[in-house]
C-alpha positions in Angstrom: -17.6 33.5 9.1 -21.0 33.7 7.5 -24.1 35.9 7.5 -23.2 37.9 10.5 -19.8 38.7 9.1 -21.4 39.8 5.8 -24.0 42.0 7.4 -21.5 43.6 9.9 -18.8 44.3 7.3 -21.6 45.4 4.9 -22.6 48.1 7.4 -19.0 49.2 8.0 -17.8 49.1 4.3 -20.9 49.8 2.3 -23.2 51.7 4.6 -25.9 49.1 4.8 -26.7 46.0 6.8 -29.6 45.0 4.6 -28.8 41.7 2.8 -31.0 42.5 -0.2 -29.3 45.9 -0.7 -25.9 44.3 -0.4 -26.8 41.7 -3.0 -28.1 44.4 -5.3 -24.9 46.4 -4.9 -22.8 43.3 -5.5 -24.4 42.7 -8.9 -22.9 46.0 -10.1 -19.5 45.4 -8.4 -16.1 44.7 -9.9 -13.7 42.5 -7.9 -10.7 43.7 -9.8 -11.1 47.1 -8.0 -10.6 45.5 -4.6 -9.0 42.1 -4.8 -5.6 41.1 -6.0 -6.3 38.6 -8.8 -4.1 35.9 -10.2 -3.9 37.8 -13.4 -2.1 40.6 -11.5 0.9 38.4 -10.7 1.1 35.7 -13.4 1.9 36.4 -17.0 -0.7 35.1 -19.6 -0.4 31.4 -20.2 1.5 30.5 -17.1 -1.2 29.9 -14.6 -2.8 26.5 -14.0 -6.0 28.1 -12.6 -8.4 30.8 -13.9 -6.8 34.3 -14.0 -10.0 35.9 -12.5 -9.4 34.0 -9.2 -8.8 36.2 -6.2 -5.5 35.5 -4.6 -5.8 38.2 -1.9 -9.2 39.5 -0.8 -9.3 43.3 -0.5 -5.6 43.7 -1.1 -6.0 46.3 -3.8 -7.5 48.7 -1.2 -3.9 49.1 0.2 -2.3 49.4 -3.3 -4.9 51.8 -4.7 -6.8 53.7 -2.0 -10.0 55.4 -3.2 -10.4 53.0 -6.2 -13.2 50.9 -4.7 -16.9 51.8 -4.8 -19.6 50.5 -2.4 -20.7 48.0 -5.0 -17.2 46.7 -5.4 -16.9 46.3 -1.6 -20.3 44.5 -1.5 -19.2 42.1 -4.2 -15.9 41.5 -2.4 -17.7 40.7 0.8 -20.0 38.2 -1.0 -17.0 36.5 -2.6 -14.9 36.5 0.6 -17.7 35.0 2.7 -19.0 32.6 -0.1 -15.5 31.3 -0.9 -14.6 30.6 2.7 -17.9 29.0 3.6 -17.7 26.9 0.5 -14.2 25.8 1.3 -15.1 24.9 4.9 
């Protein structure tokens, strides 16, 4: 899980395998359009961690098909790969 994953999924989901283009798209993305966030399941004031934390990457795609834009997908990929590499 790393650069190859990012580039391969970028090509499949965003229509580009160019890292710079994916990074530019990601800057305009909104994770709330693709990820299930902690704020989606916990009421205000009840979570011990930040509400903007992704709890299920790309889960909103199944709940709300057609909501995500290429820039949202690019950001989701950056967060997914970055989070997992950082945790490893």
